[in-house]
C-alpha positions in Angstrom: 0.0 0.0 0.0 1.1 3.6 -0.3 2.4 5.0 3.0 -0.7 7.2 3.3 -3.0 4.3 2.5 -1.3 2.2 5.3 -2.2 5.0 7.7 -5.8 5.1 6.5 -6.0 1.3 6.7 -4.7 1.2 10.3 -7.1 4.0 11.2 -10.1 2.0 9.9 -8.9 -1.1 11.7 -8.5 0.8 14.9 -12.0 2.2 14.7 -13.3 -1.3 14.4 -11.7 -2.4 17.7 -14.4 -3.5 20.2 -12.9 -1.3 23.0 -13.0 1.8 20.8 -16.5 0.9 19.6 -17.7 0.7 23.2 -16.0 4.0 24.0 -17.5 5.7 20.9 -21.0 4.4 21.9 -20.6 5.6 25.5 -19.2 9.0 24.6 -22.1 9.7 22.2 -20.0 10.2 19.0 -21.0 7.1 17.1 -22.8 8.9 14.3 -19.9 11.3 13.7 -17.4 8.4 13.7 -19.4 6.4 11.2 -19.5 9.3 8.8 -15.8 9.8 9.3 -15.2 6.1 8.5 -17.3 6.4 5.3 -15.2 9.3 4.1 -11.9 7.5 4.7 -13.1 4.4 2.9 -14.0 6.5 -0.1 -10.5 8.1 0.0 -8.8 4.8 0.2 -10.3 3.7 -3.1 -8.3 6.4 -4.8 -5.0 6.2 -2.9 -3.4 3.2 -4.4 -3.6 4.6 -8.0 -3.0 8.2 -6.9 0.4 7.1 -5.5 1.6 6.0 -9.0 0.4 9.2 -10.6 1.5 11.9 -8.1 5.1 12.0 -9.5 4.1 13.7 -12.7 1.0 15.6 -11.5 1.2 18.2 -8.8 -2.6 18.2 -8.4 -2.6 14.6 -7.4 0.4 15.0 -5.2 -1.2 17.9 -3.3 -4.4 15.9 -2.9 -2.5 12.9 -1.5 -0.7 15.2 1.0 -4.0 16.6 2.1 -5.2 13.0 2.8 -2.0 12.3 4.7 -2.4 15.3 7.0 -6.0 14.6 7.8 -5.3 10.9 8.4 -2.5 11.8 10.8 -4.9 14.2 12.6 -7.6 11.5 12.9 -5.1 8.9 14.1 -3.8 11.3 16.8 -7.4 12.1 18.0 -8.4 8.4 18.2 -5.2 7.3 19.9 -5.3 10.1 22.4 -9.0 9.4 23.0 -8.2 5.7 23.6 -5.4 6.6 25.9 -7.7 8.6 28.1 -10.7 6.3 28.2 -9.3 2.8 27.8 -8.3 2.0 31.4 -11.8 2.1 32.9 -13.2 0.2 29.9 -10.8 -2.6 30.5 -12.0 -3.1 34.1 -14.0 -6.2 34.7 -16.9 -7.2 37.0 -19.4 -5.0 38.8 -16.9 -2.2 39.5 -16.1 -2.1 35.9 -19.7 -1.9 34.7 -20.4 1.0 37.2 -17.1 2.7 36.2 -18.1 2.6 32.5 -21.3 4.7 33.0 -20.1 7.0 35.8 -18.2 9.8 34.1 -15.8 12.0 36.1 -15.7 15.7 35.4 -12.4 15.2 33.6 -14.0 12.5 31.3 -17.0 14.7 30.6 -14.6 17.4 29.4 -12.7 14.8 27.3 -16.1 13.7 25.8 -16.9 17.2 24.7 -13.4 17.7 23.3 -13.3 14.5 21.3 -16.7 15.3 19.8 -15.4 18.7 18.6 -12.2 17.1 17.2 -14.0 14.4 15.3 -16.5 16.9 13.9 -13.6 19.1 12.7 -11.8 16.1 11.0 -15.1 14.9 9.5 -15.7 18.3 7.9 -12.1 18.3 6.6 -12.3 14.9 5.1 -15.5 15.9 3.3 -13.8 18.9 1.9 -10.8 16.9 0.7 -13.1 14.3 -1.0 -14.9 17.1 -2.8 -11.7 18.7 -3.9 -11.0 15.8 -6.3 -13.4 17.5 -8.6 -11.8 20.9 -8.0 -8.4 19.5 -8.8 -9.8 17.7 -11.8 -8.6 14.3 -10.6 -11.9 12.6 -9.9 -11.4 10.0 -12.6 -8.1 8.6 -11.5 -8.3 4.8 -11.2 -6.7 1.6 -12.5 -5.8 1.6 -16.2 -4.6 -1.1 -18.6 -0.9 -1.8 -18.5 -0.2 -0.3 -15.1 3.0 -1.1 -13.4 3.6 -4.2 -11.4 3.6 -2.0 -8.4 -0.1 -2.6 -8.3 0.3 -6.3 -8.0 -1.3 -7.7 -4.9 0.8 -9.3 -2.2 -1.1 -12.6 -2.7 0.1 -12.7 -6.3 3.8 -12.3 -5.6 5.9 -15.4 -5.6 9.6 -15.8 -5.4 10.7 -17.0 -8.8 14.1 -18.2 -7.8 15.9 -19.1 -4.6 17.7 -16.2 -2.9 21.5 -16.5 -3.4 23.6 -16.9 -0.3 25.5 -13.7 -1.2 25.5 -10.9 -3.7 26.1 -12.0 -7.3 29.8 -11.8 -8.1 30.6 -10.8 -11.6 33.7 -9.2 -13.1 35.9 -9.2 -10.0 37.6 -12.6 -10.2 41.0 -11.2 -11.1 40.6 -8.5 -8.4 40.0 -11.2 -5.9 43.1 -13.1 -6.9 45.3 -10.0 -6.6 43.9 -9.1 -3.2 44.3 -12.6 -1.8 47.9 -12.6 -2.9 48.4 -9.2 -1.1 46.9 -10.6 2.1 48.8 -13.9 2.2 52.1 -13.2 0.4 54.6 -10.4 0.3 56.0 -8.4 3.1 56.0 -9.6 6.7 55.2 -6.1 8.0 51.7 -5.1 8.8 50.5 -3.8 5.5 47.3 -1.9 4.8 45.5 -3.2 1.7 43.0 -0.6 0.4 40.2 -1.0 -2.1 39.0 2.4 -3.5 36.0 3.3 -5.6 32.8 5.3 -5.8 29.6 4.1 -4.0 27.9 1.2 -5.8 31.1 -0.2 -7.5 31.1 -3.3 -5.3 34.0 -2.6 -2.8 32.3 -4.3 0.1 31.0 -7.3 -2.0 34.5 -7.9 -3.2 36.2 -7.7 0.2 33.5 -9.9 1.8 34.1 -12.6 -0.8 37.8 -12.5 0.0 37.2 -12.3 3.7 35.0 -15.4 3.6 37.5 -17.5 1.5 38.6 -20.7 3.3 42.3 -20.1 2.5 42.1 -16.6 4.0 40.3 -17.8 7.1 42.9 -20.5 7.8 45.9 -18.3 7.0 45.1 -15.8 9.9 44.7 -16.7 13.5 42.1 -13.9 14.1 39.8 -12.2 11.6 37.5 -9.2 12.4 35.2 -7.1 10.2 34.4 -3.5 11.4 32.0 -1.2 9.6 33.0 2.4 10.0 30.6 4.7 8.0 30.3 8.4 8.4 28.5 8.3 11.7 31.0 6.3 13.8 32.0 6.3 17.4 35.6 5.4 18.2 34.6 4.0 21.6 31.9 1.9 20.1 34.2 0.4 17.5 36.9 -0.4 20.0 34.4 -1.9 22.5 33.0 -4.1 19.7 36.5 -5.5 18.9 37.2 -6.1 22.6 33.9 -7.9 23.2 34.7 -10.1 20.2 38.1 -11.2 21.7 37.8 -10.9 25.5 35.4 -11.2 28.4 35.4 -7.8 30.2 32.6 -6.4 32.4 30.7 -3.4 31.2 31.8 -1.5 34.3 35.5 -2.1 33.5 35.0 -1.0 29.9 33.2 2.1 31.1 36.2 3.1 33.2 38.7 2.7 30.3 39.7 5.7 28.2 40.3 5.4 24.4 44.1 4.9 24.9 43.5 2.0 27.3 40.9 0.4 24.9 43.4 0.6 22.1 46.2 -0.8 24.3 44.0 -3.7 25.4 43.4 -4.7 21.8 47.0 -4.2 20.8 48.2 -6.5 23.6 45.8 -9.2 22.6 46.9 -9.1 18.9 50.6 -8.7 19.7 51.6 -12.3 19.0 48.9 -13.2 16.6 48.7 -13.0 12.8 45.4 -11.1 12.3 43.2 -9.8 9.5 41.3 -6.6 10.3 38.8 -5.2 7.8 37.7 -1.6 8.1 34.8 -1.2 5.8 33.7 2.1 4.4 36.2 4.4 6.1 35.7 8.0 5.2 38.4 10.2 6.9 42.0 10.2 8.0 40.8 11.1 11.5 38.9 7.7 11.6 42.1 5.9 10.7 44.2 7.8 13.2 41.6 6.9 15.9 42.0 3.1 15.3 45.6 2.7 13.9 47.4 2.2 17.3 45.1 -0.8 18.2 46.6 -2.8 15.4 50.3 -3.7 16.2 53.0 -4.4 13.7 55.2 -7.3 14.8 56.3 -8.5 11.4 54.2 -11.6 11.4 52.2 -11.0 8.2 49.2 -9.3 9.7 47.0 -7.3 7.4 44.5 -4.4 7.7 42.0 -3.9 4.8 40.3 -0.6 4.1 37.4 0.1 1.7 37.0 3.8 1.0 35.7 6.3 -1.6 38.6 8.6 -0.8 41.9 7.6 -2.3 43.7 10.1 -0.1 42.6 8.2 3.0 44.1 5.0 1.5 47.5 6.6 0.7 47.6 8.2 4.1 47.0 4.9 5.9 49.9 3.2 4.1 52.0 5.3 1.6 54.0 2.1 0.7 50.9 0.2 -0.5 49.3 1.2 -3.8 45.5 1.3 -3.4 43.5 -1.2 -5.5 41.1 0.9 -7.6 37.9 -0.8 -8.8 36.9 -0.4 -12.4 33.4 -0.3 -13.9 32.1 -3.5 -15.5 32.5 -4.2 -19.2 29.5 -4.5 -21.4 29.5 -8.3 -21.3 30.1 -8.3 -17.5 27.2 -5.9 -17.1 25.0 -8.1 -19.2 26.0 -11.2 -17.2 25.1 -9.5 -13.9 21.9 -8.2 -15.5 20.9 -11.7 -16.5 21.5 -13.1 -13.0 19.3 -10.4 -11.5 16.6 -10.4 -14.2 15.2 -13.8 -13.1 12.8 -13.8 -16.0 15.6 -14.9 -18.3 16.3 -17.9 -16.1 12.6 -18.6 -15.7 11.9 -18.7 -19.5 15.0 -20.7 -20.2 16.6 -18.1 -22.4 16.3 -14.6 -23.8 14.3 -13.8 -27.0 16.2 -11.7 -29.4 13.9 -8.6 -29.2 14.0 -8.8 -25.4 17.8 -9.1 -25.3 18.1 -6.0 -27.5 15.9 -4.1 -25.1 17.7 -5.5 -22.1 21.1 -4.5 -23.5 19.9 -0.9 -24.1 18.8 -0.8 -20.5 22.1 -2.1 -19.3 24.0 0.4 -21.4 22.3 3.2 -19.4 23.8 1.8 -16.2 27.4 2.6 -17.3 28.9 -0.5 -15.8 27.9 0.4 -12.2 27.1 -2.9 -10.4 24.6 -1.4 -7.9 22.6 0.3 -10.7 22.5 -3.0 -12.8 21.5 -5.0 -9.7 18.7 -2.6 -8.8 17.3 -2.2 -12.3 17.6 -6.0 -12.8 15.7 -6.6 -9.6 13.0 -4.2 -10.7 12.6 -6.0 -14.0 12.7 -9.5 -12.4 9.1 -8.9 -11.2 7.8 -7.4 -14.4 6.4 -8.9 -17.6 8.5 -8.5 -20.8 5.9 -6.1 -22.2 6.7 -3.6 -19.4 10.4 -3.4 -20.1 10.1 -0.7 -22.7 8.4 1.6 -20.2 11.3 1.1 -17.8 13.8 1.9 -20.6 12.1 5.2 -21.3 12.0 6.1 -17.6 15.8 5.8 -17.1 17.5 9.1 -17.5 20.8 9.6 -15.7 24.4 10.2 -16.6 28.0 10.8 -15.6 28.5 14.0 -13.6 32.1 15.2 -12.9 33.6 11.8 -13.3 31.0 10.0 -11.3 27.7 8.3 -12.1 24.6 10.1 -10.8 22.5 7.1 -9.6 19.8 8.7 -7.6 17.3 8.7 -10.5 17.5 5.0 -11.1 17.2 4.2 -7.4 14.2 6.5 -7.1 12.6 4.7 -10.1 13.0 1.4 -8.3 11.4 2.8 -5.2 8.5 4.2 -7.0 7.9 0.9 -8.8 7.6 -1.0 -5.4 4.2 -2.5 -4.8 2.0 -0.5 -2.4 2.6 -3.0 0.4 6.4 -2.8 0.2 6.8 1.0 0.3 6.4 1.6 4.0 8.5 -1.6 4.6 11.4 -0.1 2.6 11.1 3.4 4.1 11.3 1.9 7.6 14.8 0.7 6.8 15.9 4.4 7.1 15.7 3.9 10.8 18.8 1.8 10.9 22.3 3.4 11.1 24.6 3.4 8.1 26.2 0.0 7.5 24.1 -1.6 10.2 23.4 -5.3 9.9 19.8 -5.7 11.2 18.2 -9.0 12.2 15.4 -10.1 10.0 13.2 -11.3 12.8 13.4 -8.0 14.6 12.7 -6.0 11.4 9.6 -8.2 10.6 8.3 -7.8 14.2 8.7 -4.0 13.9 6.8 -4.1 10.6 4.0 -6.1 12.2 3.9 -3.6 15.2 3.6 -0.7 12.8 0.7 -2.4 10.9 2.5 -2.7 7.6 1.8 -6.4 7.2 -1.6 -7.5 5.9 -3.2 -10.7 7.1 -3.1 -13.3 4.3 -5.3 -16.3 4.7 -4.1 -18.6 7.5 -0.5 -17.4 7.3 1.0 -15.6 10.3 2.1 -12.0 10.1 5.7 -13.2 10.5 5.3 -15.4 7.3 3.9 -12.4 5.4 6.8 -10.3 6.6 9.3 -12.8 5.5 7.8 -12.8 2.0 8.1 -9.0 2.0 11.7 -9.1 3.0 12.5 -11.7 0.3 10.9 -9.6 -2.4 13.0 -6.6 -1.3 16.1 -8.8 -1.6 15.0 -10.1 -5.0 14.6 -6.5 -6.1 18.1 -5.7 -4.8 16.7 -3.0 -2.5 18.0 -5.0 0.5 21.2 -7.2 0.7 21.2 -10.6 2.3 23.9 -10.6 5.0 23.7 -13.9 6.8 21.6 -17.0 6.8 20.8 -19.1 9.9 22.2 -22.6 10.2 18.9 -23.9 8.8 19.1 -21.6 5.7 16.6 -18.9 6.7 17.3 -15.2 6.4 19.1 -14.2 9.6 20.3 -10.7 8.9 20.4 -8.1 6.2 21.9 -4.7 5.3 21.0 -1.9 3.0 23.5 -0.1 0.7 24.1 3.4 2.0 22.9 5.0 -1.3 19.6 3.1 -1.0 19.5 4.1 2.7 19.9 7.7 1.7 17.0 7.3 -0.7 14.7 5.8 2.0 15.5 8.6 4.4 14.9 11.3 1.7 11.5 9.8 0.6 10.5 9.2 4.3 11.3 12.7 5.3 9.3 14.2 2.4 6.2 12.1 3.4 6.7 12.9 7.2 7.1 9.2 7.6 10.5 9.3 9.4 13.1 11.7 10.7 16.7 10.7 11.4 18.5 12.6 14.2 22.2 11.8 14.2 25.3 13.0 15.9 26.3 14.8 12.6 23.1 16.9 12.4 22.3 17.0 16.1 21.5 20.8 15.9 19.0 20.3 13.1 15.4 20.8 14.1 13.1 17.8 14.0 10.2 17.7 11.6 7.3 18.4 13.9 4.9 16.1 12.0 7.3 13.2 11.6 5.7 10.0 12.9 8.9 8.2 13.6 12.4 9.2 14.7 15.7 7.5 14.9 18.3 8.9 17.3 22.0 8.0 16.8 23.4 9.9 19.8 22.6 10.2 23.4 21.6 13.5 24.8 18.8 13.5 27.4 17.8 17.1 26.4 16.9 15.7 23.0 14.3 13.3 24.5 12.7 16.3 26.2 12.6 18.4 23.1 11.3 15.4 21.1 8.4 14.9 23.5 7.4 18.6 23.4 7.6 18.9 19.6 6.5 15.5 18.5 4.0 14.1 21.0 2.4 12.1 18.2 5.5 9.9 17.6 4.6 6.3 16.8 8.2 4.9 16.7 11.4 5.8 18.5 14.6 3.9 17.7 17.7 4.9 19.7 21.2 3.8 18.9 23.7 4.8 21.6 27.4 5.0 21.2 29.8 3.8 23.9 27.2 2.4 26.2 26.2 5.6 28.0 24.4 5.4 31.3 20.9 7.0 31.6 20.0 8.7 34.8 16.8 7.7 36.6 14.9 10.8 35.6 16.0 10.4 32.0 14.8 6.8 32.1 11.4 7.8 33.5 11.1 10.4 30.8 12.1 8.2 28.0 9.6 5.5 29.0 6.6 7.8 29.5 7.3 10.8 27.2 5.6 9.5 24.1 2.1 8.3 24.9 1.1 7.1 21.4 4.2 5.0 20.7 3.9 1.6 18.9 7.6 0.8 18.7 10.3 1.6 21.3 13.8 0.2 20.6 16.8 1.2 22.6 20.2 -0.2 21.7 23.5 0.5 23.4 22.3 2.5 26.4 22.8 1.0 29.9 19.5 1.1 31.8 19.4 -0.2 35.3 15.7 -0.3 35.7 12.7 0.1 33.4 10.4 2.6 35.3 6.9 1.7 36.2 5.7 4.5 33.8 6.2 2.1 31.0 2.7 0.9 31.7 1.3 4.1 30.5 2.3 3.4 26.9 -0.8 1.4 26.2 -0.4 1.6 22.4 3.0 0.0 22.5 3.3 -3.1 20.3 7.1 -3.6 20.2 9.5 -3.0 23.1 13.2 -3.8 22.5 15.9 -2.9 25.0 19.4 -4.2 24.6 20.7 -2.8 27.8 23.4 -4.5 29.9 22.5 -3.9 33.5 18.7 -4.6 33.7 17.6 -6.9 36.5 13.9 -6.8 36.5 10.7 -5.6 34.8 8.1 -3.6 36.6 4.7 -5.1 37.3 3.1 -2.3 35.3 4.4 -4.0 32.1 1.2 -6.0 32.3 -0.8 -2.9 31.3 0.6 -3.2 27.8 -2.3 -5.1 26.4 -1.4 -4.4 22.8 2.3 -5.5 23.1 3.3 -8.1 20.5 7.0 -8.3 21.0 9.0 -8.0 24.3 12.7 -8.4 23.6 15.2 -7.7 26.4 18.9 -8.1 26.8 20.0 -7.6 30.3 22.3 -8.2 33.3 24.2 -11.5 33.5 22.3 -14.1 35.4 18.6 -13.8 36.1 16.1 -11.1 35.3 12.9 -11.1 37.2 9.7 -11.1 35.1 6.5 -10.2 37.0 3.5 -12.4 36.9 1.5 -9.6 35.2 3.0 -10.8 32.0 0.1 -13.2 31.9 -2.2 -10.2 31.2 -0.5 -9.4 27.9 -2.9 -11.3 25.7 -1.5 -10.0 22.3 2.1 -11.1 23.1 3.6 -13.1 20.3 7.3 -13.0 21.1 8.9 -12.9 24.6 12.7 -13.1 24.2 15.3 -12.5 26.9 18.4 -12.4 24.7 21.5 -14.4 25.5 25.1 -13.5 25.1 27.6 -15.0 22.7 29.4 -17.0 25.4 27.4 -19.8 27.1 28.7 -18.8 30.5 27.3 -15.3 30.1 23.7 -16.3 29.2 20.9 -14.4 30.8 17.5 -15.9 31.6 14.1 -14.5 32.5 12.8 -15.7 35.9 9.0 -15.7 35.7 7.5 -15.0 39.1 4.4 -16.5 40.6 1.9 -18.5 38.5 0.8 -16.3 35.6 -1.7 -18.0 33.2 0.5 -17.9 30.2 -1.7 -20.5 28.5 -4.2 -17.7 28.0 -1.8 -15.9 25.7 -3.0 -17.8 22.6 -0.8 -16.0 20.2 2.5 -16.7 21.9 5.1 -18.0 19.4 8.4 -17.3 21.1 9.3 -18.0 24.8 13.0 -17.8 25.2 15.2 -17.8 27.4 13.4 -18.4 30.7 13.9 -20.5 33.8 11.6 -23.3 34.8 9.3 -22.8 37.8 5.8 -22.7 39.1 4.5 -21.1 35.9 4.8 -24.5 34.2 2.5 -26.2 36.7 -1.1 -27.4 35.9 0.0 -28.1 32.3 0.3 -24.4 31.5 3.4 -24.9 29.2 1.7 -27.7 27.3 -1.2 -25.5 26.4 0.9 -23.0 24.5 0.1 -24.8 21.3 1.2 -21.9 19.0 4.8 -22.0 20.4 7.4 -22.3 17.7 10.5 -21.5 19.7 11.2 -22.4 23.4 14.3 -21.8 25.3 14.3 -22.9 29.0 16.8 -23.4 31.8 15.7 -26.5 33.8 16.4 -26.0 37.5 15.2 -29.3 39.1 14.6 -32.9 38.1 10.9 -32.3 38.9 10.9 -29.4 36.4 12.4 -31.7 33.8 9.6 -34.2 34.2 7.0 -31.4 33.8 8.9 -30.2 30.8 8.8 -33.6 29.1 5.1 -34.0 29.8 4.4 -30.6 28.3 6.5 -30.4 25.1 5.0 -33.6 23.8 1.8 -31.5 23.2 3.6 -28.7 21.3 3.2 -30.0 17.8 4.1 -26.6 16.3 7.5 -26.3 18.1 10.4 -25.9 15.7 13.2 -24.8 18.0 14.1 -26.1 21.5 16.9 -24.8 23.7 17.5 -26.7 27.0 20.0 -25.8 29.6 20.5 -27.5 33.0 20.9 -31.0 34.4 18.4 -33.3 32.7 19.8 -36.6 34.1 18.5 -38.4 31.0 16.5 -37.7 27.9 13.0 -38.8 27.4 12.0 -41.3 24.8 12.1 -39.8 21.3 8.3 -40.0 21.1 8.2 -37.2 23.7 9.8 -34.7 21.4 7.5 -32.6 19.1 7.1 -34.2 15.7 8.0 -30.9 13.9 11.1 -30.2 15.9 13.9 -29.0 13.5 16.4 -27.4 15.9 17.6 -28.7 19.3 20.3 -27.2 21.5 21.5 -28.9 24.7 23.9 -27.2 27.2 25.1 -28.3 30.7 22.7 -31.2 30.5 25.2 -33.6 32.2 23.8 -36.5 30.3 25.5 -39.8 31.2 23.9 -41.9 28.5 24.8 -41.4 24.8 22.2 -38.8 23.6 22.6 -39.9 19.9 20.6 -43.1 20.7 17.5 -41.0 21.2 18.1 -38.0 19.1 19.0 -39.8 15.9 15.3 -41.0 15.8 14.0 -37.5 15.4 13.0 -37.6 11.7 12.6 -33.9 11.1 15.6 -32.7 13.1 17.9 -30.5 10.9 20.1 -28.7 13.4 21.7 -30.3 16.6 24.0 -28.4 19.0 25.5 -30.4 21.9 27.4 -27.7 23.8 29.4 -27.4 27.0 29.0 -30.4 29.4 25.8 -31.5 27.7 27.2 -35.1 27.6 29.6 -36.6 30.1 30.4 -39.9 28.4 33.5 -41.0 26.6 31.9 -42.7 23.7 29.2 -41.6 21.2 27.8 -43.4 18.2 25.5 -42.6 15.2 23.9 -45.7 13.7 23.0 -46.3 10.0 19.8 -44.5 8.9 20.1 -42.3 12.0 19.4 -38.5 11.7 17.8 -38.8 8.2 17.4 -35.0 7.7 20.1 -33.6 9.9 22.0 -30.8 8.1 24.1 -29.2 10.8 25.9 -30.8 13.8 27.8 -28.7 16.4 29.8 -30.5 19.2 31.4 -28.0 21.6 33.3 -28.4 24.8 32.4 -32.1 25.3 35.5 -32.4 27.4 35.3 -36.2 28.2 34.4 -37.4 24.7 37.2 -39.7 23.4 35.6 -41.9 20.7 32.9 -41.1 18.1 31.6 -43.7 15.7 29.5 -43.0 12.6 28.1 -46.0 10.7 27.8 -45.9 6.9 24.4 -44.5 6.0 24.1 -42.2 9.1 23.4 -38.5 8.6 22.8 -38.8 4.9 21.9 -35.1 4.6 24.6 -33.5 6.7 26.0 -30.3 5.2 27.9 -28.7 8.1 30.0 -30.3 10.9 31.5 -28.1 13.6 33.7 -29.6 16.4 35.1 -27.1 19.0 37.2 -27.7 22.1 36.6 -31.5 22.4 40.2 -31.9 23.6 40.0 -35.7 24.3 38.6 -36.7 21.0 41.3 -38.8 19.3 40.2 -38.9 15.7 37.3 -38.3 13.3 34.9 -41.3 12.7 35.6 -43.6 9.7 32.0 -43.2 8.5 32.5 -39.5 7.9 34.0 -40.3 4.5 30.7 -41.7 3.4 28.8 -38.5 4.1 29.0 -37.2 0.6 26.7 -34.2 1.3 29.1 -32.6 3.7 30.4 -29.3 2.3 31.8 -27.5 5.4 33.9 -28.8 8.2 35.1 -26.6 11.1 37.5 -28.0 13.7 38.5 -25.4 16.3 40.9 -25.6 19.2 41.4 -29.4 19.0 44.4 -31.3 20.4 47.7 -31.4 18.4 47.4 -35.2 18.1 43.9 -34.8 16.5 45.1 -32.1 14.1 48.2 -34.1 13.0 45.9 -36.9 11.7 44.3 -34.4 9.4 47.4 -33.0 7.6 46.8 -32.8 3.9 47.9 -35.9 2.0 49.9 -37.1 5.0 47.6 -37.4 8.0 46.0 -40.8 8.9 42.5 -39.2 8.7 43.0 -37.1 5.6 41.1 -39.5 3.3 38.0 -39.1 5.6 37.7 -35.4 4.7 39.4 -34.9 1.4 36.0 -34.8 -0.3 34.8 -31.8 1.7 35.1 -28.4 -0.2 35.5 -26.1 2.8 37.7 -27.2 5.7 38.6 -24.8 8.6 41.2 -26.2 11.1 42.3 -23.4 13.5 43.1 -22.5 17.0 41.2 -19.2 16.9 37.8 -18.1 15.8 37.5 -16.1 12.6 
């Protein structure tokens, strides 16, 4: 839908809510609201097509803006109205019934005010509807041959599987040169620079080199740091330290920049390392990081990608920067064919279509980003529509560079109506930020951008939207999960600039960063992203934009918020739907959070949180509660049982198993009444599981639980057998023994066990799980010395991870076991003597990682000499290392 149409749609849905309907009836404004709804429904009929026509017609554009303004006004009135009257309407029993009909003086005033506001908006909508005739646009509507942007969401289907990484065309020789620079030549720490304009493919090339198996095994330690224009030195240094070491937040806070750099330098002193600094803009940024990377003549390398050749020469005058070229005509056509999936789908390219396609490619001047985006646009169009696209492309070289904004804008305008707000929302994320797919989709759902489609969940609809944006090359796939699903994505900075520009014009979003901190906020913006931490900004935000629906805050350097600042942040924006705080240390969520009754998404990645207030239960509309907090346990009040719309409750864990945090649910909340709950992770076992409560959460797809007693383990086993929809199960804590395989949910695809202290071989039970695809046996999950996988066991297992099984000595794999295995990772199993014989029969295995194993074990795997080399010589990717890259 158009951005404005999504606002109108949400408004109509809101007015149909039973709570609002009751309030409208009691407040005597039913007739006015019904007339208002009728006007907005009439407007909505015109909005979809008006969006495609407003670019070339100022009259249509002005009319759409008028609709936008009045829709925002109406949304504010209704949400404010609901904020004032909802609490008494939600009260139950006799007191609630009396309270409904006994208006206080304050409520009588509110009743009068809301009546006047609705009347004002109703009159305004009527005027706008009538103005179509005045503007001469009353006949706009669908016409033959319209753009695929009008295609319904139900009609869209992915025509080809998404590739694991961006298509790689024309850079094969560049890759060979760069790999030689990294692994050969001088022993000094060299800086290898890749230089070129935005969109040439610098990051794609370096990522391909960085992920190469030979490169990974050559260096002891590898790290990728995205710099961008809006960087914080402390944030970057802290990120590197957290990757290598375990240091408390308090200790990090007390270190100055010199100490942080020194800490990193000491760690890297005796190690051959590879450090990638992606998208570095200034010499100052290089100076701020340079001292952290020591030169001890061991062949370490630092890689820079930059648009500024001067920065590259400054970082290392003795190394000639590698300047990327534009693609040749044939390389451009090759990339275009890969992106334009219709050529693959039809099994070839008709002569007339190829001629048209080559004309389109020629206009891209060999710039990979332009080719990818225009190819993605055409991949969802019929051949008869290509000519219209060719005519629309009008851009050229300007002062030695390609001006690409027009072609990117064309691709945005061609997006289907349901994808436009989804794309604009990406402007919230910082430059070069890798965002998690699940979080993004949950935010989309909270904002109301996703339309219900048959029996599919909103999450499934959102995943389709993300896939379509990736197919159109508007979003880049960054990482997949072990099971092959989209795990994280990123957006090219030029496309991010486009999303911010379009969002700002439509009052959809305002970005407030450290660079333009003095710039005034657009007072009508519905969403704001803050990239710096200044409590005075929160105050000014609340005063100038009380109508905000979304606040995303990205802190730098883990600043601490004072108590008054915390209270203000959590109560200052009464109409919020999304509140996301990343990088700010918050000790306590204030009870005022319960006032944000419209909130649907609450994400807080703080580091010192120990509890949630009981008022969290007032958030009846909350769909997602995602918290990262203090090491150990975080208390979760029993009032969580009142949050009937909750779909995802996730207490995030840390990277290291011994730093995992769990939510401790207090009392006996009736979680089984939360029918929509899909994610419950990570929590401790307890009284809340009694009376079969856990087993009644039949919509659960992901469960992560720390088992504290044997009695809790028995309750767990009795419960999970009923959870047929469960796909992912994470269990920590002593289990004594596993239940029979029949107790595990039939659709379980991912299982993680840690500190389970199992004495019997778990493979005997687990290999019978016919749908299991991912198995992770982590630290102390098994205490035995021997383990065996029998023939025909694990029929669908694709990924197996064995980590810190310190007593394991022998592992047997019979021929025919694990016939679908793709990835095997063994880490810190020091007593394991050798790999099993049967591994050589697993022909599907394409990736083997063996980290921090004994010298005896590694000696058996030496290429062409080791006793076990024949077992693994058929595996394409082998990573045997002492460090983690």
